[in-house]
N, C-alpha and C positions, 0 to 999 in steps of 0.2 A: 507558098511554101516557103520557111526560110531556108539559107543556107544549112543551118543546122541538122533541120527536118530533112534536108536532101543530103545529108550526109551518108545515109543508109538507103536502100530500097525498102517498100514495103515489104517485101518478101523479106528482107534480112531483118530488119525490126521483129516481124512475127518467129522468126527462128530466135531470136535473141530471148523474146518473152517466153517463146516455148521451154528453151534452156534452163532459164531459171524457174517454170515449175517442176520441170525434171530431176533439176540440182535439189528443189526443196521438198521433192517426196523423200529425200532420205534425211533431213536435218528440220527440227525447230527452228532455224534459222530463216534469216528472211533477206534478200538478195534483191538488189535495186540497181539500175543504171541509169546513170544522170549524163546527158551531153550537152553542153554548150559552146560557142563560138571559142571566146578566151575568157581569162580572168585577170583581174590588174592585182589578184592576190595572190600569194604562194599555191599552187596545185592541192596543197594539204591544206591549208586554212579555207580555202573555196568549197573543198568536198566536205570539212565540218559544218561551214555554213550550211551549206545544201541537205547534208545530212539532217541535222536542227528543223531546215526548212519544211521537207518531206516529213518531218515528222516520226524519223524513224527510231528516234529514243523512247518511243512509247509502246514498243513492243514489251511484251511480258517478263522474257528472260533479260530483256536487252543485249538483244546477239542479231542486231541487223547489221547489214554490211552493204555499203552503196561504193560502187563500181562509177567514179567520176571522170571524166574525159573532156579536156578543154583542146576540140579541136585544131581551132587554129595553130595552140600552142605547144600541138603533139607533146601534150603531157596528159597525165593521167594517175589519181592514188586511188588507193582502195583503204576506206576506212571503216574501221567495226566499232559497233558500240559497246561501253564498258563492261557488259557481261562476258564478253569475248576476250576483252583486255586482261581480264581479270583472272583469266584461266592460260592463257599464251605465251608464247615468249616475244619480246619485241621483233624480230625476223617470220614471225608467223605466216606472212602474206609474200614473203619471196617467192616463192614456188609460184605460186598465182602470179605473180606481178613479170617472171622472168617467162613463163609462156606466153603472157598476153604480149610482152614486150618483141618475142620473137616473129608474131604474127604483124604485128604492129609497123616492125621496120621492114617486112616486105609487101607492105602495103594491103595486109588481109583483115581490115579492122573487125569487120563480122566475124570473121571465123578466132579472132584474139578475144573480141568480146566472149562469143560462147565458151571457148576452151576456158577463157578465165573464169566464168562461171561456172561451168562444171567443176574445175579446180576447187573453187572457194566451196562448192557445195560439199566435195571431198573431204574440204579440210574442218568446215561445219561439221558434219558428221561424227567427226573422232569426239568435238567435246560437246554437241547439242545434238543427238542423235532424234530421228522421227518420233515423236508421243502418238500414240492412240488418239489420243483427245486434241492433237495439235491441227489450230487453224491457221489458215492463211490472213496473216494479219494486216499485211502492206501490199499495196499493187503491183504485180509483177511488170506492169506496163511500164515502159522507157519514158523518163521525165526528160522536158528540153527545156534550158536556159536561152536565153538570147547569144 
């Protein structure tokens, strides 16, 4: 098991996956979490790269959201697809970031991710409410980099 995969326990990973499932019950948006050790690029550049690598730009409404965390660098970014950015202001993710930062500063990484996912789901619900014909277009599983 890599250090990245050891960042969270298996139980914590399952709590994060469950948080994604619950958040997506209220929105047609799709949420993913990606963890990796470090990035040589800026955190946002790397988040955008991973977003496309995970094919998150292939959702029907272009409303995928990636929470990207570079563990060793102690940085993270929230990146949403173009469908979201066409409807929201530049500071749309600030509330979600603030919630996550508070928990991360206290060393509560799992709780920061769960609360960030929950908040992202609430924010997405405003512009992308759940539709009766909605399907889960992306995996809820956490993805890992090196």
